[in-house]
All heavy atoms as an XYZ file, in Angstrom:
927
protein
N      -2.213     -2.923    -31.471
C      -2.582     -3.362    -30.146
C      -3.036     -2.163    -29.327
O      -2.407     -1.112    -29.330
C      -1.389     -4.046    -29.494
C      -1.686     -4.574    -28.141
S      -0.253     -5.546    -27.571
C      -0.989     -6.246    -26.156
N      -4.107     -2.322    -28.616
C      -4.675     -1.245    -27.815
C      -3.892     -1.084    -26.507
O      -3.529     -2.066    -25.861
C      -6.135     -1.569    -27.506
C      -6.872     -0.448    -26.844
C      -8.330     -0.801    -26.679
C      -9.055      0.372    -26.075
N     -10.466      0.116    -25.939
N      -3.635      0.183    -26.120
C      -2.956      0.436    -24.850
C      -3.853      0.012    -23.695
O      -5.061      0.240    -23.714
C      -2.637      1.922    -24.700
C      -1.531      2.363    -25.631
O      -0.743      1.504    -26.061
O      -1.471      3.565    -25.939
N      -3.248     -0.591    -22.700
C      -3.976     -0.997    -21.494
C      -3.841      0.103    -20.464
O      -2.736      0.549    -20.153
C      -3.430     -2.321    -20.951
C      -3.628     -3.427    -21.977
C      -4.098     -2.675    -19.628
C      -2.985     -4.737    -21.610
N      -4.960      0.545    -19.929
C      -4.944      1.585    -18.912
C      -5.059      0.933    -17.544
O      -5.972      0.149    -17.301
C      -6.097      2.564    -19.142
C      -5.963      3.328    -20.438
C      -7.140      4.246    -20.701
O      -8.170      4.131    -20.013
O      -7.019      5.068    -21.601
N      -4.137      1.242    -16.635
C      -4.181      0.600    -15.314
C      -5.412      1.027    -14.516
O      -5.859      2.172    -14.597
C      -2.890      1.087    -14.648
C      -2.509      2.330    -15.367
C      -3.046      2.194    -16.761
N      -5.938      0.085    -13.759
C      -7.106      0.345    -12.915
C      -6.848     -0.011    -11.460
O      -7.691      0.250    -10.608
C      -8.314     -0.473    -13.394
O      -8.000     -1.869    -13.289
C      -8.692     -0.133    -14.818
N      -5.703     -0.604    -11.182
C      -5.428     -1.168     -9.875
C      -4.137     -0.589     -9.295
O      -3.073     -0.749     -9.881
C      -5.298     -2.689    -10.035
C      -5.189     -3.406     -8.727
O      -5.965     -3.140     -7.830
N      -4.238     -4.305     -8.628
N      -4.221      0.068     -8.144
C      -3.074      0.634     -7.464
C      -2.638     -0.324     -6.359
O      -3.465     -0.779     -5.568
C      -3.438      1.994     -6.849
C      -2.414      2.649     -5.932
C      -1.133      2.983     -6.684
C      -3.021      3.892     -5.292
N      -1.357     -0.630     -6.302
C      -0.819     -1.494     -5.244
C       0.101     -0.655     -4.362
O       1.049     -0.043     -4.853
C      -0.038     -2.697     -5.830
C       0.547     -3.546     -4.726
C      -0.936     -3.518     -6.740
N      -0.199     -0.633     -3.073
C       0.593      0.118     -2.106
C       1.237     -0.839     -1.110
O       0.641     -1.837     -0.725
C      -0.284      1.115     -1.350
C      -0.901      2.220     -2.190
C      -1.926      2.994     -1.374
C       0.178      3.154     -2.711
N       2.450     -0.508     -0.705
C       3.196     -1.285      0.283
C       3.459     -0.405      1.499
O       4.508      0.234      1.586
C       4.524     -1.763     -0.312
C       4.350     -2.768     -1.416
C       4.111     -2.356     -2.722
C       4.413     -4.127     -1.151
C       3.939     -3.275     -3.739
C       4.244     -5.060     -2.174
C       4.011     -4.625     -3.461
O       3.839     -5.540     -4.457
N       2.538     -0.352      2.448
C       2.737      0.531      3.594
C       3.737      0.015      4.620
O       4.175      0.766      5.483
C       1.347      0.632      4.214
C       0.619     -0.565      3.742
C       1.206     -0.943      2.420
N       4.140     -1.261      4.516
C       5.045     -1.846      5.514
C       5.762     -3.036      4.896
O       5.150     -3.843      4.202
C       4.228     -2.315      6.723
C       4.906     -2.165      8.048
C       4.936     -0.946      8.700
C       5.499     -3.249      8.671
C       5.540     -0.809      9.936
C       6.103     -3.112      9.909
C       6.117     -1.897     10.544
O       6.713     -1.751     11.762
N       7.049     -3.193      5.164
C       7.808     -4.293      4.564
C       8.020     -5.458      5.514
O       8.272     -6.568      5.075
C       9.168     -3.793      4.084
N       7.921     -5.204      6.801
C       8.203     -6.242      7.794
C       6.911     -6.914      8.243
O       5.822     -6.421      7.986
C       8.911     -5.631      9.001
C      10.204     -4.874      8.693
C      10.725     -4.191      9.942
C      11.239     -5.811      8.103
N       7.063     -8.040      8.942
C       5.909     -8.757      9.470
C       6.096     -8.966     10.966
O       7.214     -9.129     11.447
C       5.751    -10.101      8.759
S       4.257    -10.985      9.270
N       4.997     -8.984     11.690
C       5.037     -9.183     13.127
C       4.990    -10.669     13.513
O       5.043    -11.003     14.687
C       3.901     -8.426     13.808
C       2.543     -8.805     13.260
O       2.425     -9.278     12.133
N       1.503     -8.598     14.031
N       4.887    -11.545     12.534
C       4.884    -12.991     12.776
C       6.021    -13.638     11.994
O       6.635    -13.018     11.142
C       3.549    -13.603     12.336
C       2.291    -13.079     13.029
C       1.059    -13.761     12.455
C       2.361    -13.271     14.535
N       6.269    -14.877     12.280
C       7.287    -15.623     11.552
C       6.730    -17.009     11.205
O       7.268    -18.028     11.632
C       8.571    -15.725     12.378
C       9.745    -16.188     11.544
O       9.705    -16.120     10.322
N      10.779    -16.655     12.198
N       5.676    -17.026     10.450
C       5.003    -18.277     10.107
C       5.863    -19.096      9.144
O       6.347    -18.565      8.140
C       3.652    -17.987      9.452
S       2.575    -16.970     10.491
N       6.052    -20.360      9.426
C       6.941    -21.174      8.599
C       6.376    -21.425      7.207
O       7.101    -21.731      6.281
C       7.287    -22.476      9.289
C       6.151    -23.433      9.413
C       6.647    -24.752     10.027
N       5.575    -25.706     10.020
C       4.969    -26.167     11.088
N       5.376    -25.769     12.262
N       3.986    -27.015     10.982
N       5.075    -21.292      7.042
C       4.462    -21.517      5.733
C       4.414    -20.260      4.869
O       4.035    -20.304      3.708
C       3.041    -22.057      5.890
C       2.140    -21.164      6.710
C       1.516    -20.059      6.141
C       1.939    -21.415      8.056
C       0.710    -19.226      6.888
C       1.124    -20.595      8.815
C       0.514    -19.506      8.230
O      -0.274    -18.688      8.975
N       4.818    -19.128      5.419
C       4.733    -17.865      4.686
C       5.774    -17.806      3.583
O       6.923    -18.198      3.760
C       4.931    -16.702      5.647
S       4.758    -15.086      4.872
N       5.366    -17.281      2.437
C       6.272    -17.165      1.294
C       7.143    -15.908      1.353
O       8.058    -15.745      0.575
C       5.497    -17.186     -0.018
C       4.605    -15.980     -0.200
C       5.067    -14.840     -0.834
C       3.304    -15.971      0.302
C       4.263    -13.719     -0.982
C       2.497    -14.858      0.156
C       2.981    -13.751     -0.478
O       2.186    -12.651     -0.613
N       6.873    -15.004      2.293
C       7.671    -13.783      2.399
C       8.975    -14.124      3.109
O       8.982    -14.523      4.269
C       6.918    -12.670      3.151
C       5.659    -12.274      2.388
C       7.826    -11.461      3.370
C       4.784    -11.281      3.110
N      10.060    -13.980      2.411
C      11.383    -14.296      2.938
C      11.738    -13.299      4.037
O      11.685    -12.087      3.833
C      12.399    -14.240      1.795
C      13.771    -14.693      2.226
O      13.873    -15.418      3.230
O      14.739    -14.318      1.555
N      12.090    -13.792      5.213
C      12.472    -12.927      6.331
C      13.992    -12.789      6.322
O      14.714    -13.615      6.842
C      12.017    -13.532      7.662
C      10.563    -13.969      7.728
C       9.618    -12.803      7.634
C       8.192    -13.145      7.978
N       7.469    -13.983      7.087
N      14.475    -11.752      5.685
C      15.918    -11.559      5.612
C      16.262    -10.105      5.932
O      15.386     -9.241      5.942
C      16.453    -11.991      4.233
C      15.919    -11.123      3.122
O      16.144     -9.924      3.107
N      15.220    -11.719      2.175
N      17.514     -9.817      6.206
C      17.919     -8.457      6.591
C      17.592     -7.387      5.551
O      17.434     -6.218      5.890
C      19.435     -8.575      6.784
C      19.683    -10.014      7.030
C      18.622    -10.759      6.264
N      17.468     -7.764      4.303
C      17.150     -6.790      3.257
C      15.788     -6.151      3.495
O      15.575     -4.986      3.151
C      17.183     -7.462      1.869
O      18.464     -8.038      1.687
C      16.912     -6.474      0.767
N      14.858     -6.892      4.113
C      13.536     -6.325      4.393
C      13.630     -5.109      5.304
O      12.835     -4.183      5.186
C      12.614     -7.376      5.003
C      12.094     -8.434      4.049
C      11.233     -9.440      4.800
C      11.297     -7.812      2.917
N      14.584     -5.094      6.206
C      14.771     -3.930      7.078
C      15.178     -2.708      6.258
O      14.693     -1.605      6.493
C      15.818     -4.238      8.160
C      16.031     -3.113      9.132
C      14.802     -2.825      9.958
C      15.110     -1.771     11.005
N      13.946     -1.225     11.645
N      16.028     -2.910      5.267
C      16.408     -1.805      4.380
C      15.201     -1.326      3.575
O      14.999     -0.121      3.405
C      17.523     -2.245      3.445
C      18.838     -2.521      4.138
C      19.880     -3.082      3.192
O      19.852     -2.733      1.996
O      20.723     -3.871      3.653
N      14.428     -2.263      3.077
C      13.223     -1.901      2.320
C      12.252     -1.162      3.239
O      11.649     -0.163      2.846
C      12.572     -3.149      1.701
C      13.500     -3.739      0.634
C      11.194     -2.825      1.121
C      13.072     -5.103      0.130
N      12.105     -1.641      4.462
C      11.244     -0.967      5.437
C      11.681      0.483      5.619
O      10.844      1.394      5.627
C      11.277     -1.708      6.777
C      10.651     -0.915      7.884
C       9.267     -0.879      8.047
C      11.427     -0.151      8.755
C       8.688     -0.127      9.049
C      10.853      0.604      9.753
C       9.480      0.610      9.899
O       8.905      1.370     10.882
N      12.978      0.709      5.786
C      13.488      2.075      5.961
C      13.167      2.944      4.746
O      12.807      4.110      4.886
C      14.993      2.059      6.226
C      15.336      1.471      7.573
O      14.525      1.481      8.495
N      16.541      0.942      7.691
N      13.281      2.375      3.547
C      12.947      3.122      2.326
C      11.466      3.463      2.278
O      11.079      4.572      1.903
C      13.336      2.320      1.083
C      14.837      2.195      0.903
O      15.591      2.995      1.506
O      15.260      1.291      0.161
N      10.620      2.504      2.644
C       9.174      2.753      2.646
C       8.838      3.832      3.665
O       8.080      4.759      3.371
C       8.392      1.455      2.934
C       8.474      0.516      1.728
C       6.938      1.748      3.285
C       7.895     -0.866      1.964
N       9.399      3.716      4.865
C       9.139      4.707      5.898
C       9.538      6.109      5.422
O       8.791      7.071      5.590
C       9.894      4.332      7.166
C       9.567      5.221      8.339
C      10.217      4.726      9.611
O      11.409      4.365      9.586
O       9.508      4.717     10.628
N      10.696      6.223      4.796
C      11.160      7.513      4.295
C      10.256      8.052      3.186
O      10.013      9.256      3.098
C      12.596      7.397      3.786
N       9.727      7.163      2.363
C       8.883      7.615      1.255
C       7.584      8.243      1.741
O       7.005      9.072      1.049
C       8.576      6.456      0.296
O       7.676      5.534      0.865
N       7.124      7.876      2.917
C       5.889      8.447      3.449
C       6.107      9.783      4.154
O       5.146     10.418      4.572
C       5.188      7.455      4.385
C       4.374      6.433      3.654
C       4.901      5.186      3.368
C       3.087      6.723      3.224
C       4.167      4.241      2.679
C       2.339      5.785      2.530
C       2.886      4.542      2.262
N       7.355     10.225      4.283
C       7.619     11.523      4.903
C       7.083     12.663      4.048
O       6.671     13.696      4.577
C       9.111     11.699      5.164
C       9.701     10.746      6.202
C      11.209     10.960      6.314
C       9.022     10.912      7.553
N       7.098     12.492      2.742
C       6.493     13.476      1.835
C       5.041     13.065      1.649
O       4.740     12.098      0.951
C       7.222     13.468      0.488
C       6.589     14.408     -0.533
O       5.522     15.005     -0.255
O       7.158     14.527     -1.628
N       4.138     13.778      2.283
C       2.736     13.367      2.297
C       2.070     13.388      0.926
O       1.009     12.802      0.753
C       1.927     14.198      3.284
C       1.765     15.658      2.891
C       0.941     16.435      3.892
O       1.251     16.357      5.095
O      -0.006     17.113      3.456
N       2.679     14.027     -0.054
C       2.091     14.051     -1.396
C       2.771     13.105     -2.377
O       2.340     12.987     -3.523
C       2.132     15.469     -1.959
C       1.181     16.377     -1.232
O       0.039     16.025     -0.977
N       1.666     17.550     -0.858
N       3.821     12.436     -1.951
C       4.603     11.601     -2.871
C       3.735     10.569     -3.594
O       3.718     10.513     -4.823
C       5.743     10.916     -2.117
C       6.510      9.938     -2.963
C       7.446     10.388     -3.891
C       6.293      8.571     -2.852
C       8.157      9.503     -4.675
C       7.007      7.673     -3.639
C       7.919      8.143     -4.555
O       8.611      7.266     -5.340
N       3.022      9.749     -2.863
C       2.242      8.682     -3.498
C       1.021      9.223     -4.251
O       0.662      8.718     -5.305
C       1.818      7.626     -2.475
C       2.982      6.783     -2.047
C       3.616      7.007     -0.829
C       3.482      5.779     -2.871
C       4.703      6.244     -0.446
C       4.566      5.021     -2.497
C       5.175      5.253     -1.283
O       6.254      4.506     -0.911
N       0.414     10.257     -3.720
C      -0.728     10.852     -4.418
C      -0.291     11.441     -5.753
O      -0.908     11.167     -6.795
C      -1.385     11.917     -3.548
C      -2.559     12.572     -4.203
C      -3.709     11.855     -4.484
C      -2.506     13.905     -4.553
C      -4.800     12.451     -5.096
C      -3.590     14.517     -5.165
C      -4.734     13.786     -5.438
N       0.787     12.200     -5.749
C       1.296     12.768     -6.998
C       1.739     11.671     -7.960
O       1.525     11.766     -9.173
C       2.458     13.728     -6.723
C       2.008     14.986     -6.000
O       0.802     15.302     -6.020
O       2.881     15.643     -5.390
N       2.333     10.636     -7.422
C       2.774      9.495     -8.229
C       1.593      8.838     -8.958
O       1.682      8.517    -10.136
C       3.466      8.489     -7.307
C       3.995      7.275     -7.994
C       5.212      7.304     -8.635
C       3.272      6.088     -7.986
C       5.716      6.169     -9.257
C       3.761      4.957     -8.603
C       4.985      5.001     -9.243
N       0.480      8.669     -8.261
C      -0.686      8.023     -8.896
C      -1.211      8.845    -10.062
O      -1.666      8.283    -11.057
C      -1.837      7.784     -7.901
O      -2.324      9.025     -7.410
C      -1.412      6.876     -6.770
N      -1.156     10.158     -9.954
C      -1.681     11.007    -11.030
C      -0.880     10.876    -12.318
O      -1.382     11.160    -13.386
C      -1.766     12.457    -10.571
C      -2.824     12.653     -9.498
C      -3.152     14.102     -9.242
C      -2.041     14.807     -8.551
N      -2.358     16.186     -8.183
N       0.366     10.399    -12.195
C       1.186     10.164    -13.386
C       0.797      8.876    -14.111
O       1.114      8.711    -15.288
C       2.673     10.084    -13.019
C       3.243     11.425    -12.602
O       2.663     12.463    -12.969
O       4.268     11.429    -11.901
N       0.131      7.962    -13.427
C      -0.151      6.650    -13.997
C      -1.618      6.337    -14.231
O      -1.954      5.501    -15.068
C       0.437      5.547    -13.101
C       1.926      5.498    -13.163
C       2.696      6.187    -12.251
C       2.561      4.783    -14.160
C       4.075      6.154    -12.315
C       3.938      4.746    -14.239
C       4.692      5.434    -13.313
N      -2.499      6.976    -13.484
C      -3.921      6.615    -13.552
C      -4.761      7.773    -14.050
O      -4.653      8.889    -13.536
C      -4.439      6.202    -12.169
C      -3.777      4.983    -11.620
C      -2.695      5.089    -10.760
C      -4.234      3.719    -11.965
C      -2.084      3.961    -10.254
C      -3.629      2.584    -11.458
C      -2.550      2.706    -10.600
N      -5.587      7.492    -15.041
C      -6.590      8.470    -15.427
C      -7.613      8.553    -14.305
O      -7.940      7.556    -13.662
C      -7.259      8.058    -16.737
C      -6.329      8.171    -17.922
C      -7.061      7.901    -19.208
C      -6.114      8.080    -20.381
N      -6.775      7.802    -21.644
N      -8.121      9.740    -14.096
C      -9.000      9.997    -12.960
C     -10.179      9.030    -12.885
O     -10.546      8.565    -11.812
C      -9.493     11.440    -13.013
C     -10.152     11.901    -11.767
C     -10.386     13.393    -11.792
C     -10.987     13.839    -10.483
N     -11.101     15.265    -10.367
N     -10.758      8.691    -14.005
C     -11.937      7.822    -14.007
C     -11.591      6.333    -14.049
O     -12.454      5.485    -13.916
C     -12.860      8.176    -15.186
C     -12.297      7.841    -16.550
C     -11.258      8.817    -17.091
O     -10.994      9.860    -16.474
O     -10.700      8.509    -18.155
N     -10.321      5.993    -14.211
C      -9.931      4.590    -14.401
C      -9.549      3.845    -13.119
O      -9.701      2.634    -13.042
C      -8.772      4.477    -15.402
C      -9.152      4.875    -16.804
C     -10.158      3.906    -17.372
C     -10.506      4.264    -18.799
N     -11.452      3.329    -19.388
N      -9.019      4.546    -12.124
C      -8.605      3.858    -10.913
C      -9.835      3.375    -10.148
O     -10.692      4.170     -9.760
C      -7.757      4.766    -10.020
C      -7.215      4.147     -8.741
C      -6.336      2.934     -9.040
C      -6.460      5.173     -7.927
N      -9.918      2.060     -9.939
C     -11.090      1.482     -9.276
C     -10.747      0.621     -8.062
O     -11.615      0.285     -7.279
C     -11.903      0.602    -10.248
O     -11.075     -0.464    -10.712
C     -12.429      1.419    -11.419
N      -9.473      0.263     -7.916
C      -9.124     -0.688     -6.852
C      -7.771     -0.324     -6.243
O      -6.844      0.073     -6.952
C      -9.060     -2.085     -7.439
C      -8.615     -3.148     -6.486
C      -8.680     -4.497     -7.145
N      -7.729     -5.399     -6.512
C      -7.700     -6.689     -6.730
N      -8.552     -7.240     -7.573
N      -6.820     -7.445     -6.131
N      -7.667     -0.487     -4.921
C      -6.410     -0.293     -4.210
C      -6.101     -1.555     -3.427
O      -6.937     -2.048     -2.667
C      -6.473      0.918     -3.256
C      -6.792      2.196     -4.027
C      -5.157      1.069     -2.502
C      -6.988      3.422     -3.157
N      -4.893     -2.084     -3.640
C      -4.424     -3.261     -2.921
C      -3.344     -2.832     -1.938
O      -2.527     -1.963     -2.237
C      -3.787     -4.278     -3.872
C      -4.782     -4.891     -4.837
O      -5.983     -4.599     -4.743
O      -4.328     -5.658     -5.697
N      -3.318     -3.482     -0.775
C      -2.305     -3.216      0.244
C      -1.513     -4.497      0.473
O      -2.070     -5.535      0.814
C      -2.955     -2.779      1.557
C      -3.831     -1.582      1.409
C      -5.202     -1.713      1.287
C      -3.287     -0.308      1.380
C      -6.017     -0.613      1.159
C      -4.094      0.809      1.238
C      -5.460      0.650      1.123
N      -0.204     -4.410      0.282
C       0.682     -5.546      0.458
C       1.857     -5.136      1.312
O       2.013     -3.987      1.669
C       1.168     -6.065     -0.903
C       0.076     -6.703     -1.682
C      -0.750     -6.098     -2.589
C      -0.337     -8.062     -1.613
N      -1.651     -7.008     -3.084
C      -1.411     -8.227     -2.500
C       0.100     -9.163     -0.883
C      -2.054     -9.442     -2.682
C      -0.530    -10.372     -1.071
C      -1.597    -10.505     -1.963
N       2.700     -6.065      1.581
C       3.903     -5.789      2.347
C       4.342     -7.047      3.057
O       4.035     -8.155      2.618
N       4.976     -6.825      4.178
C       5.126     -7.897      5.131
C       3.753     -8.051      5.753
O       2.952     -8.877      5.339
N       3.432     -7.175      6.686
C       2.086     -7.078      7.265
C       1.603     -5.651      7.026
O       1.977     -4.729      7.755
C       2.084     -7.417      8.752
C       0.757     -7.181      9.433
C      -0.419     -7.790      8.680
O      -0.356     -8.949      8.255
O      -1.423     -7.068      8.516
N       0.785     -5.437      5.991
C       0.418     -4.071      5.603
C      -0.342     -3.290      6.658
O      -0.217     -2.068      6.724
C      -0.431     -4.267      4.343
C      -0.842     -5.684      4.341
C       0.186     -6.438      5.112
N      -1.087     -3.959      7.531
C      -1.850     -3.203      8.520
C      -0.948     -2.515      9.541
O      -1.371     -1.555     10.185
C      -2.865     -4.104      9.251
O      -2.168     -5.179      9.895
C      -3.901     -4.649      8.297
N       0.296     -2.965      9.673
C       1.230     -2.291     10.569
C       1.605     -0.904     10.048
O       2.085     -0.059     10.806
C       2.505     -3.128     10.755
C       2.318     -4.453     11.489
C       3.610     -5.260     11.460
C       1.853     -4.227     12.910
N       1.375     -0.654      8.769
C       1.677      0.644      8.184
C       0.452      1.467      7.834
O       0.565      2.503      7.190
N      -0.731      1.026      8.270
C      -1.935      1.766      7.898
C      -1.966      3.174      8.490
O      -2.630      4.050      7.951
C      -3.189      0.997      8.287
C      -3.649      0.030      7.228
C      -2.904     -0.214      6.088
C      -4.832     -0.642      7.382
C      -3.323     -1.109      5.117
C      -5.271     -1.539      6.413
C      -4.519     -1.767      5.284
N      -1.264      3.409      9.579
C      -1.223      4.764     10.130
C      -0.624      5.744      9.124
O      -0.931      6.925      9.145
C      -0.423      4.787     11.439
C       1.011      4.405     11.279
N       1.424      3.088     11.131
C       2.130      5.163     11.225
C       2.735      3.056     10.998
N       3.198      4.301     11.047
N       0.197      5.241      8.214
C       0.783      6.092      7.174
C      -0.207      6.375      6.048
O       0.018      7.276      5.250
C       2.001      5.396      6.573
C       3.081      5.123      7.543
C       4.173      4.339      6.869
N       5.249      4.127      7.809
C       6.001      3.059      7.815
N       5.811      2.105      6.936
N       6.953      2.933      8.699
N      -1.251      5.585      5.948
C      -2.146      5.626      4.797
C      -3.334      6.563      4.970
O      -4.003      6.891      4.004
C      -2.693      4.211      4.527
C      -1.631      3.150      4.360
S      -0.525      3.452      2.996
C      -1.641      3.308      1.655
N      -3.614      6.989      6.170
C      -4.844      7.728      6.460
C      -5.057      8.917      5.518
O      -6.062      8.988      4.797
C      -4.832      8.186      7.919
C      -6.078      8.843      8.350
N      -6.208     10.208      8.364
C      -7.258      8.337      8.757
C      -7.427     10.514      8.773
N      -8.078      9.409      9.029
N      -4.134      9.854      5.521
C      -4.299     11.050      4.679
C      -4.270     10.712      3.196
O      -5.021     11.290      2.404
C      -3.226     12.087      5.001
C      -3.418     12.696      6.378
O      -4.528     12.722      6.906
N      -2.348     13.163      6.968
N      -3.410      9.777      2.812
C      -3.330      9.376      1.410
C      -4.655      8.800      0.921
O      -5.128      9.152     -0.155
C      -2.203      8.355      1.214
C      -2.105      7.730     -0.179
C      -1.874      8.787     -1.251
C      -1.009      6.674     -0.198
N      -5.265      7.937      1.716
C      -6.533      7.329      1.286
C      -7.629      8.375      1.108
O      -8.410      8.299      0.162
C      -6.968      6.244      2.262
C      -6.117      4.992      2.221
C      -6.575      3.997      3.276
C      -6.135      4.356      0.840
N      -7.684      9.333      1.998
C      -8.670     10.411      1.824
C      -8.435     11.173      0.520
O      -9.377     11.474     -0.210
C      -8.641     11.380      3.012
C      -9.509     10.928      4.151
C      -8.946     10.412      5.302
C     -10.897     11.003      4.068
C      -9.739      9.982      6.352
C     -11.703     10.578      5.109
C     -11.118     10.071      6.247
O     -11.902      9.645      7.275
N      -7.184     11.474      0.224
C      -6.877     12.185     -1.025
C      -7.267     11.347     -2.243
O      -7.847     11.860     -3.203
C      -5.388     12.522     -1.091
C      -4.965     13.612     -0.168
C      -3.473     13.855     -0.291
C      -3.014     14.888      0.696
N      -1.586     15.162      0.595
N      -6.923     10.061     -2.196
C      -7.238      9.189     -3.335
C      -8.746      9.063     -3.529
O      -9.245      9.135     -4.656
C      -6.617      7.803     -3.132
C      -5.093      7.744     -3.188
C      -4.605      6.369     -2.751
C      -4.576      8.081     -4.582
N      -9.476      8.876     -2.451
C     -10.934      8.739     -2.561
C     -11.595     10.021     -3.035
O     -12.605      9.987     -3.741
C     -11.525      8.290     -1.229
C     -11.205      6.850     -0.846
C     -11.608      6.572      0.598
C     -11.862      5.865     -1.795
N     -11.045     11.163     -2.659
C     -11.589     12.438     -3.125
C     -11.297     12.672     -4.605
O     -12.130     13.215     -5.327
C     -11.012     13.608     -2.319
C     -11.651     13.749     -0.961
O     -12.740     13.185     -0.735
O     -11.052     14.435     -0.107
N     -10.124     12.265     -5.051
C      -9.699     12.558     -6.418
C     -10.215     11.534     -7.435
O     -10.583     11.906     -8.546
C      -8.171     12.632     -6.468
C      -7.637     13.074     -7.795
C      -7.645     14.424     -8.148
C      -7.125     12.163     -8.703
C      -7.154     14.846     -9.377
C      -6.629     12.568     -9.931
C      -6.649     13.908    -10.263
O      -6.166     14.314    -11.481
N     -10.205     10.265     -7.062
C     -10.619      9.197     -7.983
C     -12.029      8.732     -7.631
O     -12.222      7.984     -6.674
C      -9.642      8.017     -7.912
C      -8.257      8.360     -8.382
C      -7.239      8.660     -7.482
C      -7.954      8.391     -9.739
C      -5.959      8.979     -7.916
C      -6.679      8.714    -10.186
C      -5.690      9.006     -9.269
O      -4.434      9.322     -9.701
N     -13.018      9.142     -8.402
C     -14.415      8.892     -8.031
C     -14.874      7.437     -8.172
O     -15.911      7.077     -7.622
C     -15.195      9.785     -9.005
C     -14.314      9.880    -10.210
C     -12.908      9.881     -9.663
N     -14.120      6.604     -8.867
C     -14.591      5.243     -9.140
C     -13.908      4.156     -8.300
O     -14.093      2.969     -8.571
C     -14.436      4.925    -10.624
C     -15.327      5.812    -11.464
O     -16.453      6.124    -11.082
N     -14.826      6.258    -12.592
N     -13.158      4.544     -7.292
C     -12.573      3.534     -6.413
C     -13.714      2.854     -5.662
O     -14.487      3.508     -4.967
C     -11.570      4.147     -5.417
C     -10.350      4.699     -6.150
C     -11.145      3.107     -4.380
C      -9.387      5.458     -5.264
N     -13.802      1.546     -5.833
C     -14.877      0.815     -5.153
C     -14.414     -0.487     -4.511
O     -15.206     -1.227     -3.941
C     -16.030      0.532     -6.123
C     -15.628     -0.353     -7.293
O     -14.487     -0.845     -7.329
O     -16.467     -0.555     -8.187
N     -13.101     -0.765     -4.597
C     -12.601     -2.021     -4.059
C     -11.264     -1.805     -3.355
O     -10.387     -1.112     -3.870
C     -12.392     -3.056     -5.199
O     -13.617     -3.211     -5.899
C     -11.944     -4.400     -4.652
N     -11.148     -2.426     -2.171
C      -9.897     -2.471     -1.434
C      -9.576     -3.937     -1.175
O     -10.464     -4.719     -0.853
C     -10.000     -1.742     -0.090
C     -10.213     -0.269     -0.218
C     -11.489      0.260     -0.206
C      -9.141      0.590     -0.361
C     -11.697      1.619     -0.332
C      -9.334      1.953     -0.490
C     -10.615      2.463     -0.470
N      -8.314     -4.304     -1.296
C      -7.907     -5.679     -1.072
C      -6.601     -5.677     -0.300
O      -5.754     -4.818     -0.502
C      -7.723     -6.397     -2.410
C      -7.749     -7.908     -2.338
S      -6.321     -8.705     -1.637
C      -5.045     -8.358     -2.803
N      -6.460     -6.639      0.604
C      -5.227     -6.763      1.360
C      -5.034     -8.203      1.793
O      -5.995     -8.928      2.021
C      -5.272     -5.866      2.600
O      -4.051     -5.946      3.293
N      -3.791     -8.588      1.918
C      -3.440     -9.853      2.532
C      -2.890     -9.507      3.903
O      -1.916     -8.769      4.011
C      -2.392    -10.578      1.688
O      -1.995    -11.762      2.321
N      -3.531    -10.001      4.960
C      -3.155     -9.604      6.314
C      -3.346    -10.745      7.294
O      -4.149    -11.648      7.062
C      -3.976     -8.380      6.768
O      -3.596     -8.044      8.101
C      -5.465     -8.632      6.697
N      -2.627    -10.677      8.413
C      -2.833    -11.649      9.486
C      -3.701    -11.076     10.613
O      -4.068    -11.794     11.524
C      -1.488    -12.160     10.032
C      -0.623    -11.065     10.611
O      -1.075    -10.173     11.311
N       0.671    -11.142     10.325
N      -4.017     -9.803     10.559
C      -4.858     -9.124     11.556
C      -4.464     -9.438     12.996
O      -5.304     -9.670     13.846
C      -6.335     -9.465     11.345
C      -6.976     -8.722     10.221
C      -7.507     -9.411      9.148
C      -7.038     -7.341     10.217
C      -8.097     -8.739      8.100
C      -7.616     -6.657      9.162
C      -8.150     -7.362      8.093
N      -3.174     -9.425     13.282
C      -2.713     -9.695     14.645
C      -1.948     -8.506     15.207
O      -0.832     -8.633     15.700
C      -1.813    -10.949     14.682
O      -0.697    -10.736     13.813
C      -2.555    -12.187     14.294
N      -2.547     -7.354     15.167
C      -1.902     -6.148     15.641
C      -2.254     -5.928     17.104
O      -3.427     -5.927     17.479
C      -2.348     -4.928     14.813
C      -1.950     -5.124     13.372
C      -1.754     -3.641     15.370
C      -2.472     -4.061     12.456
N      -1.235     -5.733     17.931
C      -1.475     -5.371     19.330
C      -2.077     -3.992     19.400
O      -1.740     -3.100     18.618
C      -0.161     -5.373     20.119
C       0.412     -6.774     20.266
O      -0.370     -7.738     20.199
O       1.633     -6.886     20.459
N      -2.965     -3.788     20.327
C      -3.571     -2.461     20.572
C      -4.258     -1.889     19.342
O      -4.102     -0.710     19.034
C      -2.523     -1.478     21.099
C      -1.895     -1.946     22.382
O      -2.579     -2.474     23.251
N      -0.581     -1.792     22.481
N      -4.993     -2.714     18.629
C      -5.726     -2.247     17.443
C      -6.707     -1.172     17.871
O      -7.491     -1.359     18.788
C      -6.459     -3.409     16.802
C      -7.155     -3.038     15.544
C      -8.428     -2.628     15.416
C      -6.614     -3.027     14.223
N      -8.722     -2.356     14.112
C      -7.633     -2.588     13.368
C      -5.370     -3.329     13.699
C      -7.427     -2.472     11.992
C      -5.200     -3.207     12.339
C      -6.212     -2.780     11.504
N      -6.651     -0.020     17.219
C      -7.557      1.089     17.564
C      -8.348      1.500     16.356
O      -7.932      1.505     15.289
C      -6.754      2.275     18.076
C      -6.041      1.939     19.361
C      -5.186      3.111     19.834
O      -5.432      4.253     19.434
O      -4.279      2.863     20.620
């Protein structure tokens, strides 16, 4: 069997959501706050996720980045420097995907 090389990076910049839609499948429970704290702490090391990707993706193979979470756009401020590093290092990234409600106050 041939080894499968990953091409898709999934990032979780935020665990919580700013809405409480009854149809949403994301369970709103206290554990999400703990996960949020872990995610926030993981972004304190600005090279953590970039170095992590180099362990899993061949430079020419990474083509897509997905953003998930509770509401991932609430954590995009954490992604700025990381995205620049990823785009500089991985030349074939051509797709970004996210599930979002786009309801951020003071969007800048």
